[in-house]
CHARMM-style PDB file with segment names, atoms N, HN, CA, C and O in Angstrom:
ATOM      1  N   MET     1      96.656  73.497 112.319  1.00  0.00      PROA
ATOM      2  CA  MET     1      96.173  73.055 111.037  1.00  0.00      PROA
ATOM      3  C   MET     1      94.710  73.439 110.896  1.00  0.00      PROA
ATOM      4  O   MET     1      93.898  73.189 111.788  1.00  0.00      PROA
ATOM      5  N   ILE     2      94.393  74.038 109.787  1.00  0.00      PROA
ATOM      6  HN  ILE     2      95.052  74.241 109.063  1.00  0.00      PROA
ATOM      7  CA  ILE     2      93.012  74.376 109.458  1.00  0.00      PROA
ATOM      8  C   ILE     2      92.563  73.357 108.416  1.00  0.00      PROA
ATOM      9  O   ILE     2      93.019  73.387 107.273  1.00  0.00      PROA
ATOM     10  N   ASP     3      91.676  72.466 108.812  1.00  0.00      PROA
ATOM     11  HN  ASP     3      91.305  72.443 109.740  1.00  0.00      PROA
ATOM     12  CA  ASP     3      91.236  71.413 107.905  1.00  0.00      PROA
ATOM     13  C   ASP     3      90.034  71.800 107.064  1.00  0.00      PROA
ATOM     14  O   ASP     3      89.816  71.241 105.989  1.00  0.00      PROA
ATOM     15  N   HSD     4      89.261  72.743 107.544  1.00  0.00      PROA
ATOM     16  HN  HSD     4      89.437  73.198 108.417  1.00  0.00      PROA
ATOM     17  CA  HSD     4      88.057  73.144 106.826  1.00  0.00      PROA
ATOM     18  C   HSD     4      87.857  74.631 107.045  1.00  0.00      PROA
ATOM     19  O   HSD     4      87.911  75.110 108.178  1.00  0.00      PROA
ATOM     20  N   PHE     5      87.629  75.357 105.972  1.00  0.00      PROA
ATOM     21  HN  PHE     5      87.585  74.968 105.052  1.00  0.00      PROA
ATOM     22  CA  PHE     5      87.587  76.815 106.075  1.00  0.00      PROA
ATOM     23  C   PHE     5      86.415  77.346 106.887  1.00  0.00      PROA
ATOM     24  O   PHE     5      86.414  78.520 107.259  1.00  0.00      PROA
ATOM     25  N   ILE     6      85.429  76.524 107.168  1.00  0.00      PROA
ATOM     26  HN  ILE     6      85.430  75.571 106.867  1.00  0.00      PROA
ATOM     27  CA  ILE     6      84.325  76.952 108.033  1.00  0.00      PROA
ATOM     28  C   ILE     6      84.488  76.347 109.422  1.00  0.00      PROA
ATOM     29  O   ILE     6      84.574  77.074 110.412  1.00  0.00      PROA
ATOM     30  N   VAL     7      84.531  75.033 109.499  1.00  0.00      PROA
ATOM     31  HN  VAL     7      84.461  74.442 108.696  1.00  0.00      PROA
ATOM     32  CA  VAL     7      84.532  74.347 110.793  1.00  0.00      PROA
ATOM     33  C   VAL     7      85.758  74.707 111.625  1.00  0.00      PROA
ATOM     34  O   VAL     7      85.612  75.072 112.792  1.00  0.00      PROA
ATOM     35  N   SER     8      86.945  74.618 111.071  1.00  0.00      PROA
ATOM     36  HN  SER     8      87.064  74.322 110.123  1.00  0.00      PROA
ATOM     37  CA  SER     8      88.170  74.868 111.837  1.00  0.00      PROA
ATOM     38  C   SER     8      88.283  76.304 112.314  1.00  0.00      PROA
ATOM     39  O   SER     8      88.907  76.565 113.343  1.00  0.00      PROA
ATOM     40  N   LEU     9      87.690  77.238 111.587  1.00  0.00      PROA
ATOM     41  HN  LEU     9      87.183  77.026 110.751  1.00  0.00      PROA
ATOM     42  CA  LEU     9      87.736  78.629 112.020  1.00  0.00      PROA
ATOM     43  C   LEU     9      86.630  78.940 113.010  1.00  0.00      PROA
ATOM     44  O   LEU     9      86.869  79.624 114.006  1.00  0.00      PROA
ATOM     45  N   GLN    10      85.436  78.456 112.758  1.00  0.00      PROA
ATOM     46  HN  GLN    10      85.242  77.901 111.949  1.00  0.00      PROA
ATOM     47  CA  GLN    10      84.327  78.743 113.670  1.00  0.00      PROA
ATOM     48  C   GLN    10      84.461  78.004 114.986  1.00  0.00      PROA
ATOM     49  O   GLN    10      83.994  78.484 116.019  1.00  0.00      PROA
ATOM     50  N   ARG    11      85.085  76.854 114.961  1.00  0.00      PROA
ATOM     51  HN  ARG    11      85.464  76.463 114.122  1.00  0.00      PROA
ATOM     52  CA  ARG    11      85.256  76.040 116.169  1.00  0.00      PROA
ATOM     53  C   ARG    11      86.710  75.599 116.304  1.00  0.00      PROA
ATOM     54  O   ARG    11      87.006  74.410 116.183  1.00  0.00      PROA
ATOM     55  N   PRO    12      87.630  76.547 116.555  1.00  0.00      PROA
ATOM     56  CA  PRO    12      89.051  76.181 116.626  1.00  0.00      PROA
ATOM     57  C   PRO    12      89.363  75.219 117.764  1.00  0.00      PROA
ATOM     58  O   PRO    12      90.421  74.590 117.766  1.00  0.00      PROA
ATOM     59  N   GLN    13      88.464  75.096 118.728  1.00  0.00      PROA
ATOM     60  HN  GLN    13      87.604  75.608 118.726  1.00  0.00      PROA
ATOM     61  CA  GLN    13      88.683  74.191 119.861  1.00  0.00      PROA
ATOM     62  C   GLN    13      88.344  72.735 119.524  1.00  0.00      PROA
ATOM     63  O   GLN    13      88.674  71.835 120.297  1.00  0.00      PROA
ATOM     64  N   TRP    14      87.698  72.495 118.398  1.00  0.00      PROA
ATOM     65  HN  TRP    14      87.429  73.226 117.771  1.00  0.00      PROA
ATOM     66  CA  TRP    14      87.374  71.118 118.023  1.00  0.00      PROA
ATOM     67  C   TRP    14      88.643  70.374 117.625  1.00  0.00      PROA
ATOM     68  O   TRP    14      89.527  70.930 116.973  1.00  0.00      PROA
ATOM     69  N   HSD    15      88.715  69.141 118.019  1.00  0.00      PROA
ATOM     70  HN  HSD    15      87.997  68.690 118.549  1.00  0.00      PROA
ATOM     71  CA  HSD    15      89.887  68.324 117.716  1.00  0.00      PROA
ATOM     72  C   HSD    15      89.784  67.749 116.318  1.00  0.00      PROA
ATOM     73  O   HSD    15      88.699  67.439 115.826  1.00  0.00      PROA
ATOM     74  N   VAL    16      90.938  67.615 115.695  1.00  0.00      PROA
ATOM     75  HN  VAL    16      91.819  67.867 116.095  1.00  0.00      PROA
ATOM     76  CA  VAL    16      91.043  67.047 114.359  1.00  0.00      PROA
ATOM     77  C   VAL    16      91.767  65.721 114.484  1.00  0.00      PROA
ATOM     78  O   VAL    16      92.790  65.624 115.162  1.00  0.00      PROA
ATOM     79  N   GLN    17      91.244  64.715 113.840  1.00  0.00      PROA
ATOM     80  HN  GLN    17      90.413  64.793 113.289  1.00  0.00      PROA
ATOM     81  CA  GLN    17      91.773  63.356 113.991  1.00  0.00      PROA
ATOM     82  C   GLN    17      93.262  63.249 113.667  1.00  0.00      PROA
ATOM     83  O   GLN    17      93.972  62.474 114.306  1.00  0.00      PROA
ATOM     84  N   VAL    18      93.739  64.001 112.702  1.00  0.00      PROA
ATOM     85  HN  VAL    18      93.162  64.631 112.183  1.00  0.00      PROA
ATOM     86  CA  VAL    18      95.139  63.865 112.277  1.00  0.00      PROA
ATOM     87  C   VAL    18      96.135  64.553 113.213  1.00  0.00      PROA
ATOM     88  O   VAL    18      97.341  64.363 113.062  1.00  0.00      PROA
ATOM     89  N   ASN    19      95.663  65.337 114.166  1.00  0.00      PROA
ATOM     90  HN  ASN    19      94.682  65.491 114.289  1.00  0.00      PROA
ATOM     91  CA  ASN    19      96.572  65.998 115.115  1.00  0.00      PROA
ATOM     92  C   ASN    19      97.042  65.003 116.171  1.00  0.00      PROA
ATOM     93  O   ASN    19      96.227  64.400 116.869  1.00  0.00      PROA
ATOM     94  N   ASP    20      98.350  64.835 116.285  1.00  0.00      PROA
ATOM     95  HN  ASP    20      99.012  65.325 115.717  1.00  0.00      PROA
ATOM     96  CA  ASP    20      98.908  63.913 117.272  1.00  0.00      PROA
ATOM     97  C   ASP    20      98.708  64.427 118.700  1.00  0.00      PROA
ATOM     98  O   ASP    20      98.300  63.675 119.586  1.00  0.00      PROA
ATOM     99  N   ASP    21      98.992  65.693 118.912  1.00  0.00      PROA
ATOM    100  HN  ASP    21      99.323  66.304 118.192  1.00  0.00      PROA
ATOM    101  CA  ASP    21      98.818  66.317 120.221  1.00  0.00      PROA
ATOM    102  C   ASP    21      97.653  67.298 120.090  1.00  0.00      PROA
ATOM    103  O   ASP    21      97.841  68.467 119.752  1.00  0.00      PROA
ATOM    104  N   LYS    22      96.468  66.808 120.361  1.00  0.00      PROA
ATOM    105  HN  LYS    22      96.315  65.859 120.636  1.00  0.00      PROA
ATOM    106  CA  LYS    22      95.248  67.564 120.089  1.00  0.00      PROA
ATOM    107  C   LYS    22      95.160  68.873 120.868  1.00  0.00      PROA
ATOM    108  O   LYS    22      94.759  69.893 120.308  1.00  0.00      PROA
ATOM    109  N   ASP    23      95.524  68.862 122.140  1.00  0.00      PROA
ATOM    110  HN  ASP    23      95.849  68.033 122.595  1.00  0.00      PROA
ATOM    111  CA  ASP    23      95.461  70.084 122.942  1.00  0.00      PROA
ATOM    112  C   ASP    23      96.460  71.129 122.447  1.00  0.00      PROA
ATOM    113  O   ASP    23      96.152  72.319 122.402  1.00  0.00      PROA
ATOM    114  N   ARG    24      97.629  70.686 122.086  1.00  0.00      PROA
ATOM    115  HN  ARG    24      97.879  69.718 122.123  1.00  0.00      PROA
ATOM    116  CA  ARG    24      98.633  71.612 121.561  1.00  0.00      PROA
ATOM    117  C   ARG    24      98.202  72.158 120.201  1.00  0.00      PROA
ATOM    118  O   ARG    24      98.447  73.326 119.896  1.00  0.00      PROA
ATOM    119  N   ALA    25      97.570  71.330 119.392  1.00  0.00      PROA
ATOM    120  HN  ALA    25      97.372  70.382 119.640  1.00  0.00      PROA
ATOM    121  CA  ALA    25      97.078  71.777 118.080  1.00  0.00      PROA
ATOM    122  C   ALA    25      96.019  72.862 118.240  1.00  0.00      PROA
ATOM    123  O   ALA    25      96.023  73.845 117.499  1.00  0.00      PROA
ATOM    124  N   VAL    26      95.114  72.691 119.199  1.00  0.00      PROA
ATOM    125  HN  VAL    26      95.111  71.892 119.801  1.00  0.00      PROA
ATOM    126  CA  VAL    26      94.079  73.696 119.458  1.00  0.00      PROA
ATOM    127  C   VAL    26      94.729  75.001 119.909  1.00  0.00      PROA
ATOM    128  O   VAL    26      94.362  76.069 119.420  1.00  0.00      PROA
ATOM    129  N   ALA    27      95.673  74.934 120.819  1.00  0.00      PROA
ATOM    130  HN  ALA    27      95.972  74.066 121.216  1.00  0.00      PROA
ATOM    131  CA  ALA    27      96.360  76.135 121.310  1.00  0.00      PROA
ATOM    132  C   ALA    27      97.091  76.843 120.178  1.00  0.00      PROA
ATOM    133  O   ALA    27      97.046  78.070 120.082  1.00  0.00      PROA
ATOM    134  N   THR    28      97.757  76.089 119.329  1.00  0.00      PROA
ATOM    135  HN  THR    28      97.793  75.093 119.406  1.00  0.00      PROA
ATOM    136  CA  THR    28      98.483  76.673 118.199  1.00  0.00      PROA
ATOM    137  C   THR    28      97.520  77.299 117.205  1.00  0.00      PROA
ATOM    138  O   THR    28      97.757  78.403 116.714  1.00  0.00      PROA
ATOM    139  N   ARG    29      96.446  76.605 116.912  1.00  0.00      PROA
ATOM    140  HN  ARG    29      96.253  75.709 117.311  1.00  0.00      PROA
ATOM    141  CA  ARG    29      95.437  77.120 115.984  1.00  0.00      PROA
ATOM    142  C   ARG    29      94.870  78.448 116.494  1.00  0.00      PROA
ATOM    143  O   ARG    29      94.745  79.408 115.734  1.00  0.00      PROA
ATOM    144  N   ARG    30      94.530  78.493 117.782  1.00  0.00      PROA
ATOM    145  HN  ARG    30      94.631  77.713 118.400  1.00  0.00      PROA
ATOM    146  CA  ARG    30      93.990  79.730 118.362  1.00  0.00      PROA
ATOM    147  C   ARG    30      95.017  80.868 118.313  1.00  0.00      PROA
ATOM    148  O   ARG    30      94.679  82.004 117.981  1.00  0.00      PROA
ATOM    149  N   ARG    31      96.266  80.553 118.643  1.00  0.00      PROA
ATOM    150  HN  ARG    31      96.541  79.630 118.913  1.00  0.00      PROA
ATOM    151  CA  ARG    31      97.317  81.570 118.659  1.00  0.00      PROA
ATOM    152  C   ARG    31      97.526  82.160 117.266  1.00  0.00      PROA
ATOM    153  O   ARG    31      97.624  83.377 117.109  1.00  0.00      PROA
ATOM    154  N   ILE    32      97.593  81.297 116.265  1.00  0.00      PROA
ATOM    155  HN  ILE    32      97.514  80.309 116.393  1.00  0.00      PROA
ATOM    156  CA  ILE    32      97.832  81.773 114.897  1.00  0.00      PROA
ATOM    157  C   ILE    32      96.628  82.532 114.361  1.00  0.00      PROA
ATOM    158  O   ILE    32      96.791  83.586 113.746  1.00  0.00      PROA
ATOM    159  N   LEU    33      95.422  82.018 114.582  1.00  0.00      PROA
ATOM    160  HN  LEU    33      95.289  81.162 115.082  1.00  0.00      PROA
ATOM    161  CA  LEU    33      94.227  82.718 114.115  1.00  0.00      PROA
ATOM    162  C   LEU    33      94.090  84.077 114.791  1.00  0.00      PROA
ATOM    163  O   LEU    33      93.706  85.055 114.149  1.00  0.00      PROA
ATOM    164  N   ASN    34      94.400  84.143 116.079  1.00  0.00      PROA
ATOM    165  HN  ASN    34      94.712  83.349 116.601  1.00  0.00      PROA
ATOM    166  CA  ASN    34      94.350  85.415 116.791  1.00  0.00      PROA
ATOM    167  C   ASN    34      95.347  86.410 116.210  1.00  0.00      PROA
ATOM    168  O   ASN    34      95.016  87.582 116.027  1.00  0.00      PROA
ATOM    169  N   MET    35      96.561  85.957 115.918  1.00  0.00      PROA
ATOM    170  HN  MET    35      96.830  85.005 116.067  1.00  0.00      PROA
ATOM    171  CA  MET    35      97.579  86.825 115.348  1.00  0.00      PROA
ATOM    172  C   MET    35      97.156  87.331 113.971  1.00  0.00      PROA
ATOM    173  O   MET    35      97.286  88.520 113.679  1.00  0.00      PROA
ATOM    174  N   VAL    36      96.654  86.437 113.128  1.00  0.00      PROA
ATOM    175  HN  VAL    36      96.548  85.471 113.365  1.00  0.00      PROA
ATOM    176  CA  VAL    36      96.241  86.818 111.772  1.00  0.00      PROA
ATOM    177  C   VAL    36      95.087  87.814 111.828  1.00  0.00      PROA
ATOM    178  O   VAL    36      95.062  88.775 111.058  1.00  0.00      PROA
ATOM    179  N   ALA    37      94.131  87.595 112.731  1.00  0.00      PROA
ATOM    180  HN  ALA    37      94.151  86.815 113.356  1.00  0.00      PROA
ATOM    181  CA  ALA    37      92.993  88.507 112.855  1.00  0.00      PROA
ATOM    182  C   ALA    37      93.416  89.852 113.448  1.00  0.00      PROA
ATOM    183  O   ALA    37      93.017  90.902 112.943  1.00  0.00      PROA
ATOM    184  N   THR    38      94.213  89.829 114.507  1.00  0.00      PROA
ATOM    185  HN  THR    38      94.537  88.977 114.917  1.00  0.00      PROA
ATOM    186  CA  THR    38      94.626  91.059 115.185  1.00  0.00      PROA
ATOM    187  C   THR    38      95.485  91.946 114.285  1.00  0.00      PROA
ATOM    188  O   THR    38      95.282  93.159 114.216  1.00  0.00      PROA
ATOM    189  N   ASP    39      96.436  91.332 113.603  1.00  0.00      PROA
ATOM    190  HN  ASP    39      96.600  90.347 113.659  1.00  0.00      PROA
ATOM    191  CA  ASP    39      97.364  92.090 112.759  1.00  0.00      PROA
ATOM    192  C   ASP    39      96.849  92.291 111.338  1.00  0.00      PROA
ATOM    193  O   ASP    39      97.536  92.878 110.502  1.00  0.00      PROA
ATOM    194  N   ARG    40      95.645  91.805 111.068  1.00  0.00      PROA
ATOM    195  HN  ARG    40      95.088  91.328 111.747  1.00  0.00      PROA
ATOM    196  CA  ARG    40      95.014  91.911 109.743  1.00  0.00      PROA
ATOM    197  C   ARG    40      95.952  91.441 108.628  1.00  0.00      PROA
ATOM    198  O   ARG    40      96.106  92.098 107.599  1.00  0.00      PROA
ATOM    199  N   LEU    41      96.569  90.287 108.867  1.00  0.00      PROA
ATOM    200  HN  LEU    41      96.444  89.753 109.703  1.00  0.00      PROA
ATOM    201  CA  LEU    41      97.498  89.700 107.908  1.00  0.00      PROA
ATOM    202  C   LEU    41      96.741  88.977 106.801  1.00  0.00      PROA
ATOM    203  O   LEU    41      95.649  88.455 107.021  1.00  0.00      PROA
ATOM    204  N   LEU    42      97.322  88.952 105.633  1.00  0.00      PROA
ATOM    205  HN  LEU    42      98.210  89.376 105.454  1.00  0.00      PROA
ATOM    206  CA  LEU    42      96.792  88.093 104.578  1.00  0.00      PROA
ATOM    207  C   LEU    42      97.203  86.666 104.901  1.00  0.00      PROA
ATOM    208  O   LEU    42      98.312  86.420 105.376  1.00  0.00      PROA
ATOM    209  N   ALA    43      96.307  85.736 104.641  1.00  0.00      PROA
ATOM    210  HN  ALA    43      95.406  85.936 104.255  1.00  0.00      PROA
ATOM    211  CA  ALA    43      96.598  84.326 104.908  1.00  0.00      PROA
ATOM    212  C   ALA    43      96.324  83.519 103.644  1.00  0.00      PROA
ATOM    213  O   ALA    43      95.484  83.886 102.822  1.00  0.00      PROA
ATOM    214  N   ILE    44      97.043  82.425 103.509  1.00  0.00      PROA
ATOM    215  HN  ILE    44      97.725  82.127 104.177  1.00  0.00      PROA
ATOM    216  CA  ILE    44      96.797  81.502 102.409  1.00  0.00      PROA
ATOM    217  C   ILE    44      96.617  80.117 103.005  1.00  0.00      PROA
ATOM    218  O   ILE    44      97.088  79.839 104.108  1.00  0.00      PROA
ATOM    219  N   GLY    45      95.935  79.254 102.272  1.00  0.00      PROA
ATOM    220  HN  GLY    45      95.553  79.479 101.375  1.00  0.00      PROA
ATOM    221  CA  GLY    45      95.762  77.903 102.777  1.00  0.00      PROA
ATOM    222  C   GLY    45      95.257  76.943 101.719  1.00  0.00      PROA
ATOM    223  O   GLY    45      94.406  77.286 100.897  1.00  0.00      PROA
ATOM    224  N   TYR    46      95.789  75.749 101.754  1.00  0.00      PROA
ATOM    225  HN  TYR    46      96.479  75.471 102.421  1.00  0.00      PROA
ATOM    226  CA  TYR    46      95.387  74.720 100.799  1.00  0.00      PROA
ATOM    227  C   TYR    46      93.934  74.310 100.973  1.00  0.00      PROA
ATOM    228  O   TYR    46      93.275  73.931 100.005  1.00  0.00      PROA
ATOM    229  N   HSD    47      93.433  74.383 102.187  1.00  0.00      PROA
ATOM    230  HN  HSD    47      93.968  74.691 102.974  1.00  0.00      PROA
ATOM    231  CA  HSD    47      92.073  73.920 102.462  1.00  0.00      PROA
ATOM    232  C   HSD    47      91.047  75.047 102.404  1.00  0.00      PROA
ATOM    233  O   HSD    47      89.885  74.838 102.754  1.00  0.00      PROA
ATOM    234  N   MET    48      91.451  76.218 101.976  1.00  0.00      PROA
ATOM    235  HN  MET    48      92.394  76.387 101.691  1.00  0.00      PROA
ATOM    236  CA  MET    48      90.524  77.339 101.879  1.00  0.00      PROA
ATOM    237  C   MET    48      89.893  77.371 100.495  1.00  0.00      PROA
ATOM    238  O   MET    48      90.443  76.844  99.528  1.00  0.00      PROA
ATOM    239  N   SER    49      88.726  78.002 100.425  1.00  0.00      PROA
ATOM    240  HN  SER    49      88.280  78.430 101.210  1.00  0.00      PROA
ATOM    241  CA  SER    49      88.053  78.099  99.133  1.00  0.00      PROA
ATOM    242  C   SER    49      88.821  79.034  98.195  1.00  0.00      PROA
ATOM    243  O   SER    49      89.562  79.907  98.647  1.00  0.00      PROA
ATOM    244  N   PHE    50      88.641  78.847  96.911  1.00  0.00      PROA
ATOM    245  HN  PHE    50      88.040  78.137  96.544  1.00  0.00      PROA
ATOM    246  CA  PHE    50      89.324  79.656  95.899  1.00  0.00      PROA
ATOM    247  C   PHE    50      89.035  81.124  96.154  1.00  0.00      PROA
ATOM    248  O   PHE    50      87.873  81.462  96.380  1.00  0.00      PROA
ATOM    249  N   PRO    51      89.982  81.988  96.134  1.00  0.00      PROA
ATOM    250  CA  PRO    51      91.343  81.842  95.651  1.00  0.00      PROA
ATOM    251  C   PRO    51      92.354  81.425  96.722  1.00  0.00      PROA
ATOM    252  O   PRO    51      93.559  81.505  96.482  1.00  0.00      PROA
ATOM    253  N   ALA    52      91.904  80.990  97.874  1.00  0.00      PROA
ATOM    254  HN  ALA    52      90.925  80.925  98.069  1.00  0.00      PROA
ATOM    255  CA  ALA    52      92.750  80.503  98.966  1.00  0.00      PROA
ATOM    256  C   ALA    52      93.639  81.589  99.573  1.00  0.00      PROA
ATOM    257  O   ALA    52      94.616  81.285 100.258  1.00  0.00      PROA
ATOM    258  N   VAL    53      93.301  82.849  99.322  1.00  0.00      PROA
ATOM    259  HN  VAL    53      92.507  83.096  98.765  1.00  0.00      PROA
ATOM    260  CA  VAL    53      93.985  83.988  99.926  1.00  0.00      PROA
ATOM    261  C   VAL    53      92.905  84.864 100.554  1.00  0.00      PROA
ATOM    262  O   VAL    53      91.899  85.172  99.916  1.00  0.00      PROA
ATOM    263  N   GLY    54      93.116  85.259 101.798  1.00  0.00      PROA
ATOM    264  HN  GLY    54      93.933  85.008 102.316  1.00  0.00      PROA
ATOM    265  CA  GLY    54      92.107  86.094 102.434  1.00  0.00      PROA
ATOM    266  C   GLY    54      92.549  86.566 103.805  1.00  0.00      PROA
ATOM    267  O   GLY    54      93.732  86.552 104.147  1.00  0.00      PROA
ATOM    268  N   ARG    55      91.576  86.976 104.562  1.00  0.00      PROA
ATOM    269  HN  ARG    55      90.615  86.987 104.284  1.00  0.00      PROA
ATOM    270  CA  ARG    55      91.815  87.465 105.920  1.00  0.00      PROA
ATOM    271  C   ARG    55      90.948  86.676 106.889  1.00  0.00      PROA
ATOM    272  O   ARG    55      90.010  85.989 106.486  1.00  0.00      PROA
ATOM    273  N   VAL    56      91.269  86.781 108.151  1.00  0.00      PROA
ATOM    274  HN  VAL    56      92.032  87.339 108.479  1.00  0.00      PROA
ATOM    275  CA  VAL    56      90.519  86.115 109.214  1.00  0.00      PROA
ATOM    276  C   VAL    56      89.967  87.198 110.131  1.00  0.00      PROA
ATOM    277  O   VAL    56      90.706  88.075 110.579  1.00  0.00      PROA
ATOM    278  N   ASN    57      88.677  87.137 110.408  1.00  0.00      PROA
ATOM    279  HN  ASN    57      88.077  86.424 110.044  1.00  0.00      PROA
ATOM    280  CA  ASN    57      88.035  88.061 111.351  1.00  0.00      PROA
ATOM    281  C   ASN    57      87.505  87.281 112.531  1.00  0.00      PROA
ATOM    282  O   ASN    57      87.170  86.104 112.407  1.00  0.00      PROA
ATOM    283  N   ARG    58      87.430  87.930 113.667  1.00  0.00      PROA
ATOM    284  HN  ARG    58      87.702  88.886 113.768  1.00  0.00      PROA
ATOM    285  CA  ARG    58      86.806  87.304 114.838  1.00  0.00      PROA
ATOM    286  C   ARG    58      85.300  87.277 114.644  1.00  0.00      PROA
ATOM    287  O   ARG    58      84.712  88.216 114.107  1.00  0.00      PROA
ATOM    288  N   ALA    59      84.687  86.193 115.088  1.00  0.00      PROA
ATOM    289  HN  ALA    59      85.164  85.431 115.525  1.00  0.00      PROA
ATOM    290  CA  ALA    59      83.235  86.058 115.007  1.00  0.00      PROA
ATOM    291  C   ALA    59      82.775  85.146 116.137  1.00  0.00      PROA
ATOM    292  O   ALA    59      83.167  83.981 116.200  1.00  0.00      PROA
ATOM    293  N   ALA    60      81.943  85.678 117.027  1.00  0.00      PROA
ATOM    294  HN  ALA    60      81.624  86.624 116.976  1.00  0.00      PROA
ATOM    295  CA  ALA    60      81.415  84.908 118.171  1.00  0.00      PROA
ATOM    296  C   ALA    60      82.570  84.273 118.938  1.00  0.00      PROA
ATOM    297  O   ALA    60      83.462  84.983 119.404  1.00  0.00      PROA
ATOM    298  N   ASP    61      82.567  82.939 119.077  1.00  0.00      PROA
ATOM    299  HN  ASP    61      81.842  82.363 118.698  1.00  0.00      PROA
ATOM    300  CA  ASP    61      83.616  82.235 119.821  1.00  0.00      PROA
ATOM    301  C   ASP    61      84.751  81.762 118.930  1.00  0.00      PROA
ATOM    302  O   ASP    61      85.678  81.104 119.404  1.00  0.00      PROA
ATOM    303  N   GLY    62      84.689  82.086 117.652  1.00  0.00      PROA
ATOM    304  HN  GLY    62      83.936  82.620 117.268  1.00  0.00      PROA
ATOM    305  CA  GLY    62      85.700  81.610 116.724  1.00  0.00      PROA
ATOM    306  C   GLY    62      86.116  82.697 115.755  1.00  0.00      PROA
ATOM    307  O   GLY    62      86.276  83.861 116.124  1.00  0.00      PROA
ATOM    308  N   TYR    63      86.285  82.297 114.520  1.00  0.00      PROA
ATOM    309  HN  TYR    63      86.155  81.352 114.219  1.00  0.00      PROA
ATOM    310  CA  TYR    63      86.772  83.199 113.488  1.00  0.00      PROA
ATOM    311  C   TYR    63      85.985  82.973 112.208  1.00  0.00      PROA
ATOM    312  O   TYR    63      85.210  82.023 112.100  1.00  0.00      PROA
ATOM    313  N   ARG    64      86.193  83.850 111.246  1.00  0.00      PROA
ATOM    314  HN  ARG    64      86.824  84.622 111.334  1.00  0.00      PROA
ATOM    315  CA  ARG    64      85.505  83.754 109.963  1.00  0.00      PROA
ATOM    316  C   ARG    64      86.504  84.028 108.859  1.00  0.00      PROA
ATOM    317  O   ARG    64      87.317  84.945 108.969  1.00  0.00      PROA
ATOM    318  N   TRP    65      86.451  83.237 107.792  1.00  0.00      PROA
ATOM    319  HN  TRP    65      85.791  82.492 107.703  1.00  0.00      PROA
ATOM    320  CA  TRP    65      87.338  83.376 106.650  1.00  0.00      PROA
ATOM    321  C   TRP    65      86.717  84.358 105.664  1.00  0.00      PROA
ATOM    322  O   TRP    65      85.555  84.212 105.286  1.00  0.00      PROA
ATOM    323  N   LEU    66      87.492  85.361 105.247  1.00  0.00      PROA
ATOM    324  HN  LEU    66      88.436  85.480 105.554  1.00  0.00      PROA
ATOM    325  CA  LEU    66      87.047  86.347 104.272  1.00  0.00      PROA
ATOM    326  C   LEU    66      87.980  86.288 103.072  1.00  0.00      PROA
ATOM    327  O   LEU    66      89.036  86.921 103.076  1.00  0.00      PROA
ATOM    328  N   PRO    67      87.597  85.525 102.033  1.00  0.00      PROA
ATOM    329  CA  PRO    67      88.482  85.396 100.872  1.00  0.00      PROA
ATOM    330  C   PRO    67      88.620  86.725 100.142  1.00  0.00      PROA
ATOM    331  O   PRO    67      87.686  87.527 100.115  1.00  0.00      PROA
ATOM    332  N   LEU    68      89.784  86.951  99.553  1.00  0.00      PROA
ATOM    333  HN  LEU    68      90.542  86.300  99.575  1.00  0.00      PROA
ATOM    334  CA  LEU    68      89.982  88.142  98.739  1.00  0.00      PROA
ATOM    335  C   LEU    68      89.197  87.996  97.444  1.00  0.00      PROA
ATOM    336  O   LEU    68      89.053  86.898  96.907  1.00  0.00      PROA
ATOM    337  N   CYS    69      88.704  89.098  96.964  1.00  0.00      PROA
ATOM    338  HN  CYS    69      88.821  89.990  97.401  1.00  0.00      PROA
ATOM    339  CA  CYS    69      88.000  89.078  95.683  1.00  0.00      PROA
ATOM    340  C   CYS    69      89.053  88.944  94.587  1.00  0.00      PROA
ATOM    341  O   CYS    69      90.042  89.678  94.577  1.00  0.00      PROA
ATOM    342  N   TYR    70      88.846  88.033  93.690  1.00  0.00      PROA
ATOM    343  HN  TYR    70      88.043  87.437  93.698  1.00  0.00      PROA
ATOM    344  CA  TYR    70      89.822  87.825  92.603  1.00  0.00      PROA
ATOM    345  C   TYR    70      89.331  88.409  91.294  1.00  0.00      PROA
ATOM    346  O   TYR    70      89.966  88.219  90.257  1.00  0.00      PROA
ATOM    347  N   GLN    71      88.210  89.118  91.322  1.00  0.00      PROA
ATOM    348  HN  GLN    71      87.694  89.273  92.165  1.00  0.00      PROA
ATOM    349  CA  GLN    71      87.691  89.766  90.117  1.00  0.00      PROA
ATOM    350  C   GLN    71      88.423  91.083  89.898  1.00  0.00      PROA
ATOM    351  O   GLN    71      88.604  91.852  90.842  1.00  0.00      PROA
ATOM    352  N   PRO    72      88.835  91.347  88.694  1.00  0.00      PROA
ATOM    353  CA  PRO    72      89.494  92.633  88.435  1.00  0.00      PROA
ATOM    354  C   PRO    72      88.482  93.775  88.534  1.00  0.00      PROA
ATOM    355  O   PRO    72      87.311  93.609  88.192  1.00  0.00      PROA
ATOM    356  N   THR    73      88.935  94.907  88.994  1.00  0.00      PROA
ATOM    357  HN  THR    73      89.886  95.042  89.271  1.00  0.00      PROA
ATOM    358  CA  THR    73      88.071  96.081  89.051  1.00  0.00      PROA
ATOM    359  C   THR    73      88.535  97.070  87.991  1.00  0.00      PROA
ATOM    360  O   THR    73      89.731  97.263  87.775  1.00  0.00      PROA
ATOM    361  N   LEU    74      87.578  97.681  87.348  1.00  0.00      PROA
ATOM    362  HN  LEU    74      86.606  97.525  87.524  1.00  0.00      PROA
ATOM    363  CA  LEU    74      87.894  98.663  86.286  1.00  0.00      PROA
ATOM    364  C   LEU    74      87.505 100.048  86.726  1.00  0.00      PROA
ATOM    365  OT1 LEU    74      87.689 101.008  85.978  1.00  0.00      PROA
TER     366      LEU     74
END
């Protein structure tokens, strides 16, 4: 679960209060973020900033959210 588009990505090892199995949640979060970053997949999320569609890049010890531009290009 990504609860915050900055904190949860930059510090995927931080525990979130709503996770029942905190260690498993961290492992799952890291696995999914790694897959999305490695395979350059588009990701969506309710807790991400508008337009809530983007990519994940590796940054330092965590990841960084890169939202897609929603402005039309002419």
